[in-house]
C-alpha positions, -999 to 999 in steps of 0.1 A, spaced: 409 138 -124 434 129 -152 463 150 -163 491 145 -187 528 155 -180 557 155 -204 591 143 -189 613 172 -200 648 158 -191 668 131 -173 669 154 -143 632 158 -140 614 143 -109 589 128 -134 616 106 -148 613 81 -119 576 76 -126 583 71 -163 611 46 -155 587 26 -133 560 25 -159 584 16 -187 599 -12 -165 564 -25 -158 557 -24 -195 588 -44 -202 579 -70 -175 545 -73 -191 562 -80 -225 585 -106 -209 556 -123 -191 534 -125 -222 564 -132 -245 552 -103 -266 576 -85 -290 604 -96 -267 631 -99 -294 622 -64 -307 633 -46 -275 670 -54 -269 679 -19 -257 650 -12 -235 672 -13 -203 694 15 -219 663 34 -229 649 33 -194 682 44 -179 684 75 -201 647 85 -202 635 106 -219 665 112 -242 657 85 -268 625 105 -275 633 141 -268 665 139 -289 644 130 -319 617 156 -316 593 137 -294 582 132 -258 576 108 -230 541 114 -216 527 103 -183 490 101 -173 482 108 -137 449 99 -122 441 117 -89 478 124 -86 489 88 -92 511 78 -121 488 56 -141 501 52 -177 528 62 -202 534 66 -239 562 80 -260 568 92 -295 597 103 -317 607 109 -353 616 77 -372 651 71 -385 640 71 -421 615 101 -422 617 130 -398 581 139 -406 569 105 -394 565 99 -356 568 64 -341 545 59 -312 560 36 -286 555 22 -250 518 26 -245 512 11 -211 484 15 -186 491 2 -151 466 -27 -143 450 -7 -115 439 20 -139 427 -1 -169 392 1 -182 388 39 -179 399 50 -214 434 61 -204 450 44 -234 426 62 -258 432 95 -241 470 91 -243 470 81 -279 448 111 -288 471 134 -268 502 121 -286 485 125 -320 476 161 -312 511 169 -299 527 152 -328 506 172 -353 515 204 -334 552 195 -339 546 192 -376 547 154 -379 526 144 -409 522 106 -402 522 84 -371 532 48 -371 533 21 -344 534 -16 -340 515 -40 -318 513 -77 -310 478 -88 -320 480 -120 -300 490 -105 -266 476 -70 -270 443 -74 -289 426 -44 -271 455 -21 -282 451 -33 -318 414 -27 -317 419 8 -302 443 18 -329 419 6 -356 390 25 -339 412 56 -340 416 53 -377 450 36 -380 453 12 -408 476 -19 -411 504 -16 -436 523 -48 -429 522 -78 -406 549 -102 -395 535 -131 -375 516 -115 -347 533 -82 -350 512 -57 -369 524 -23 -382 499 5 -384 499 41 -397 477 72 -396 481 104 -416 482 135 -393 473 160 -420 
């Protein structure tokens, strides 16, 4: 059974699960040399989870499978446009891959973002090291709006 939980505050017991999954995501990025230069403050972000997201109208969501923390994702308003949410940190623990958790999490974020009156979702992904994520986003209707080397930026209207 899969359930989603939002990490409400730094004092939440869910924060520890989020920190572990975010750290594992960061390790994956370092191992694959994916987007590494684009994450200089991830250690600070992990130390203060979920504040970087909740302070900007978003959330950190966790997916649990049979009670086990299996995946994470986060979103927040962008600096330039408070009606646009930036989706970040989609990560599925290797033990739980292949069961559609990434798709479920992205769909959950899109629904929650729309409920919070965001009108557009954006994200970026490294097409060289995360081709499955890139394909997932395109399958969900995202379209590319710019590319810089292997880093692709995608968007989806929410209205």
